[in-house]
C-alpha positions in Angstrom: 88.6 65.5 119.3 86.4 68.7 118.9 88.4 71.8 118.1 91.5 72.9 120.0 90.0 73.6 123.4 91.7 72.3 126.6 88.5 71.8 128.6 90.4 71.4 131.9 92.2 74.7 131.5 88.9 76.3 130.2 87.1 75.1 133.4 89.8 76.6 135.6 89.8 79.9 133.9 86.0 80.2 133.9 85.8 79.3 137.6 88.3 82.1 138.3 86.1 84.5 136.3 82.8 83.4 137.8 81.5 82.2 134.4 79.2 79.3 133.8 79.9 79.0 130.1 81.7 80.8 127.3 79.4 81.7 124.4 81.5 82.5 121.4 80.5 83.8 118.0 83.6 85.3 116.3 84.4 83.1 113.2 87.9 82.5 114.5 86.7 81.5 117.9 84.1 79.2 116.4 86.8 77.4 114.5 89.0 77.3 117.6 86.2 75.6 119.6 84.9 73.2 116.9 87.7 72.7 114.4 85.1 73.6 111.7 84.3 76.6 109.5 81.4 78.7 110.8 80.0 78.8 107.2 79.0 81.6 104.9 76.9 83.3 107.5 80.1 84.2 109.4 81.4 86.2 106.4 79.1 89.0 107.5 81.1 89.2 110.7 78.0 89.8 112.8 76.8 88.0 115.9 74.5 85.1 115.3 76.0 83.5 112.2 76.9 80.8 114.6 77.4 80.3 118.4 79.6 77.9 120.4 78.8 77.1 124.1 81.8 75.9 126.1 80.4 75.0 129.5 82.5 75.3 132.6 81.4 71.8 133.6 83.6 69.3 131.9 80.8 66.7 132.1 78.8 68.7 129.5 79.6 68.6 125.8 80.3 71.6 123.6 77.1 73.0 122.1 77.0 74.5 118.6 74.5 76.7 116.8 75.2 76.8 113.1 73.5 77.6 109.8 71.3 74.8 108.4 73.4 74.9 105.3 76.5 73.8 107.3 74.9 71.6 109.9 75.7 68.2 108.3 79.4 69.2 107.8 79.6 70.4 111.3 78.3 67.2 112.8 80.9 65.2 110.8 83.7 67.6 111.8 82.7 67.7 115.5 80.8 64.5 116.3 81.1 65.0 120.1 79.3 68.4 119.9 75.5 68.9 120.3 74.4 70.8 117.2 71.4 72.9 116.5 70.8 74.8 113.3 69.1 78.0 112.1 68.0 78.9 108.6 70.0 81.3 106.5 69.4 82.6 103.0 70.8 79.6 101.1 68.1 77.1 99.9 68.9 73.5 99.3 66.8 70.3 99.0 67.3 66.6 98.9 66.5 65.1 95.5 66.0 61.4 94.9 67.9 60.6 91.7 66.3 58.1 89.4 62.8 58.2 90.8 60.5 57.1 88.0 57.4 58.8 86.9 58.1 62.3 88.5 59.4 65.3 86.7 62.6 67.0 88.2 60.6 69.9 89.7 58.2 67.4 91.4 61.1 65.5 92.8 62.7 68.7 94.2 59.3 69.7 95.7 59.0 66.3 97.3 62.5 66.7 98.8 61.5 70.1 100.2 58.3 68.6 101.7 60.4 65.8 103.3 62.2 68.5 105.4 59.1 68.8 107.6 58.9 72.6 107.5 56.1 74.6 109.0 53.6 76.0 106.4 54.8 79.6 107.0 58.6 78.7 106.6 60.6 81.3 104.8 64.3 82.3 104.7 65.8 85.6 105.8 67.7 87.8 103.5 70.9 86.8 105.3 70.3 85.2 108.7 68.1 86.1 111.6 69.8 86.8 114.9 66.7 86.2 116.9 66.3 82.7 115.4 69.9 81.9 116.1 69.6 83.0 119.7 66.4 80.9 120.1 68.5 77.8 119.3 71.2 79.0 121.7 68.6 79.4 124.4 67.4 75.8 123.7 70.9 74.5 124.1 71.5 76.4 127.4 68.3 75.0 128.8 69.3 71.5 127.7 72.6 72.0 129.5 70.9 73.4 132.6 72.6 76.8 132.0 69.4 78.8 131.4 70.4 81.2 134.3 74.1 80.9 134.1 76.5 83.8 133.8 77.7 83.8 130.2 81.1 85.0 129.0 80.6 86.5 125.6 83.4 87.4 123.2 82.7 91.1 123.4 85.9 92.0 121.6 84.0 90.8 118.5 80.3 91.3 119.1 78.8 94.6 117.7 77.1 96.7 120.4 73.7 96.5 118.7 73.9 92.7 118.4 74.9 92.4 122.1 71.9 94.5 123.2 69.6 92.2 121.1 71.2 89.0 122.6 70.7 90.4 126.1 67.1 91.2 125.4 66.5 87.6 124.1 68.2 86.0 127.0 67.0 88.1 130.0 67.7 85.5 132.6 71.4 85.0 131.8 73.8 87.7 133.2 76.4 88.4 130.5 80.0 89.5 131.0 83.0 90.0 128.8 84.5 86.5 128.2 87.2 87.8 125.9 90.0 87.8 128.6 89.2 84.2 129.4 89.3 83.2 125.7 92.6 85.1 125.3 94.2 83.3 128.2 92.8 79.9 127.0 94.2 80.4 123.5 97.6 81.6 124.7 98.6 78.1 125.6 98.6 75.9 122.6 97.7 72.3 122.0 100.1 70.0 120.1 97.9 70.2 117.0 98.1 74.0 117.1 101.9 73.8 117.7 102.2 71.5 114.7 100.4 74.0 112.4 102.5 76.9 113.6 105.7 74.9 113.1 104.5 74.0 109.5 104.0 77.7 108.8 107.6 78.5 109.8 108.9 75.7 107.7 107.0 77.0 104.6 107.9 80.6 105.2 111.6 79.7 105.5 111.3 77.7 102.2 109.9 80.9 100.6 112.7 83.1 102.0 115.3 80.6 100.8 113.9 80.8 97.3 113.9 84.6 97.5 117.5 84.6 98.6 118.7 82.4 95.8 116.8 84.1 92.9 116.6 87.8 94.0 118.6 90.3 92.0 119.0 94.0 91.5 116.4 95.3 89.0 113.5 93.4 90.5 110.4 95.2 91.9 108.9 94.5 95.3 106.2 92.4 93.6 108.8 90.3 91.9 110.5 89.6 95.3 107.2 88.7 96.9 106.5 86.4 93.9 109.7 84.5 94.6 108.8 84.0 98.2 105.3 82.8 97.3 106.8 80.4 94.8 109.0 78.8 97.4 106.1 78.5 99.8 103.9 76.9 97.2 106.6 74.4 96.2 107.2 73.4 99.8 103.4 73.2 100.5 102.7 70.8 97.6 100.6 68.0 98.8 99.7 69.6 102.1 96.1 69.0 103.1 95.7 72.3 105.0 95.0 75.6 103.2 98.0 77.9 103.0 97.8 81.7 102.8 100.7 84.2 103.0 100.9 87.9 103.8 104.1 89.8 103.1 105.2 93.0 104.9 108.2 93.9 102.7 110.2 97.2 102.8 112.7 97.8 100.0 115.2 100.7 100.2 116.7 103.0 102.7 113.4 104.9 102.5 110.5 102.7 101.5 110.2 102.6 97.8 107.0 102.5 95.8 105.7 99.2 94.5 107.0 99.8 91.0 110.5 100.9 92.0 113.3 98.5 91.3 116.0 97.3 93.7 119.5 98.7 93.2 122.8 97.9 94.7 123.0 99.0 98.4 119.2 98.7 99.0 118.2 97.0 102.2 115.2 94.6 102.2 113.1 93.7 105.2 111.0 90.5 104.7 108.4 90.2 107.5 106.5 87.2 106.4 103.3 85.6 107.7 102.4 82.1 106.6 99.0 80.8 107.6 98.4 77.0 107.7 94.9 75.7 108.5 94.0 79.1 109.9 97.1 79.4 112.2 99.4 82.3 111.3 103.2 82.0 111.8 105.3 85.1 111.9 109.0 85.7 111.2 111.3 88.3 109.6 114.7 88.4 108.0 116.8 91.2 106.5 118.9 91.5 103.4 120.9 93.9 101.3 121.5 94.0 97.6 125.3 93.6 97.5 127.4 94.5 100.6 125.7 96.5 103.3 127.0 99.9 104.3 128.9 100.2 107.6 125.8 101.8 109.2 123.5 99.1 107.9 125.8 96.4 109.3 126.0 98.1 112.6 122.3 98.6 112.8 121.7 94.9 112.2 124.3 94.0 114.8 122.5 96.1 117.4 119.3 94.1 116.6 121.1 90.8 116.9 122.6 91.7 120.3 119.3 93.0 121.6 117.6 89.8 120.3 120.0 87.6 122.3 119.6 89.6 125.4 115.8 89.6 125.3 115.7 85.9 124.4 117.6 85.0 127.5 114.7 86.4 129.5 112.0 84.7 127.5 111.6 81.8 130.0 108.7 80.5 132.2 108.0 82.4 135.4 109.3 85.7 133.9 106.7 88.3 132.9 106.4 89.6 129.4 107.0 93.1 130.8 110.4 91.9 132.1 111.3 90.7 128.6 110.4 94.1 127.2 112.4 95.8 129.9 115.5 93.7 129.3 115.3 94.2 125.6 114.8 98.0 125.9 117.8 98.1 128.3 119.9 96.2 125.8 119.2 98.8 123.1 119.9 101.6 125.5 123.3 100.1 126.4 124.1 100.1 122.7 123.3 103.8 122.4 119.6 103.8 121.6 118.6 105.4 124.8 115.5 107.1 123.5 114.2 104.2 121.4 110.6 103.3 122.4 109.0 100.3 120.9 105.5 99.4 122.1 106.0 95.7 122.0 108.8 93.3 121.1 106.6 90.4 120.0 103.3 88.7 120.6 101.5 85.4 120.6 100.6 83.7 117.4 97.7 81.5 116.4 94.3 81.8 114.8 93.0 85.3 114.5 92.3 88.0 111.9 95.9 89.2 112.2 99.1 87.4 113.0 99.7 89.5 116.1 97.5 88.6 119.0 97.4 88.8 122.8 99.5 88.5 124.9 102.1 91.1 123.8 105.7 91.4 125.0 104.9 94.9 126.2 106.0 97.2 129.1 102.7 97.0 130.9 102.0 93.3 130.4 102.5 91.4 133.6 101.3 88.1 132.1 103.6 85.3 133.3 105.3 83.2 130.5 104.0 79.6 130.6 105.1 76.4 128.9 102.9 75.8 125.9 102.9 79.4 124.7 104.1 80.1 121.2 105.5 83.6 120.9 107.0 85.6 118.1 109.9 87.6 119.5 111.1 90.5 117.3 113.5 93.5 117.3 112.2 96.0 114.7 114.6 98.9 114.0 113.0 101.2 111.4 115.5 104.0 110.6 114.2 106.2 107.7 117.1 106.9 105.4 119.2 104.0 106.5 117.1 100.7 106.6 114.0 99.1 108.0 115.2 95.9 109.7 113.1 93.5 111.7 114.7 90.4 113.3 111.9 88.0 114.3 111.7 84.3 115.2 109.0 82.2 116.6 109.4 80.1 119.8 107.6 77.4 121.6 108.0 78.0 125.3 108.9 74.8 127.2 109.6 74.1 130.9 113.3 74.4 130.0 113.0 77.7 128.1 112.2 78.9 124.5 112.6 76.3 121.8 113.2 77.8 118.4 110.9 76.9 115.5 113.2 78.6 113.0 116.4 77.2 111.5 117.5 80.1 109.2 120.4 82.1 110.7 119.5 85.6 112.0 122.4 87.3 110.3 122.1 90.1 107.6 122.3 88.3 104.3 123.4 89.6 100.8 121.3 89.3 97.7 122.2 89.4 94.0 
């Protein structure tokens, strides 16, 4: 199976948008569509390092333009895709080991000659957008899409690159395909769900390690190291790469990185664990020793608002409705002027753990089964505590199914 794309859903969304094909070039979108890394050319984060064509017609395969350095790996990772390549700066050559009578340099030269390059072949300093687009054009012609309306991921493509692509493909009308891509990615495949569940499992293992070993006198870096140790131990033997990001706040007012925890300090641990490119997001709150009465009350407010909002996080409701219910819950508890821009977001593969759609006041997106949403109640009160209560949920036809197992209560450390 190539990538994570639901071709049937993609076709429906493209038909509704009047698009003949999605043409994607963001490294994250490339991986989403192919299941493979875009390669080193994508590290420049410019259009043309690679392209993926997802035709609206389900009878057509996915087409891929990738650097020649990565073409063989891409064909192995996505055998159903049609792959074309373009040269980048990295040179490599096949060498026949053990060939008698030829010096090493001669064997390398023979390998280069076997590639069948034109006499004037040369490599660009990085990669050539025009050369990449020529391969894209050839694929479009092969698919019968040479005059199709293309949905480009314009939330990624630099303006200068977009103008160049338009000039090189003058017969293809181009529109913003980012909304279609966002809606496509909002509903997850089972493989994506499994990766997101694995991230929560690892993150909770890290928090359990932190809770057991944390003590007063530790610095913020020491606390993060405990979390990372727990994640690493739980991830031993896992085939997917694992990366963490920690958004930790120590103290009633955020302390500097070298300050040490003392009795009474609150600790917010908003943790992101990324498995195979998919970022899971959760948050738990602690105090060193018993919490103050105000800290305990603040956390209780968050817990009640969480339960109220969660009851609304069901299919057919809008995300705006969930935001409204949560805001009203906080208002009933006395926080009438509290204004939070969103109370959660989708999760998945992106440059940041928070991605569209957001649980926001102006978001009329309808909740669907198959979404994975992080629901959160952040209450940051300078001088008292910064608490964030956050869990991740798979939306099912019967309602939200929790991916977390740790209790949401305020826990004591040390």
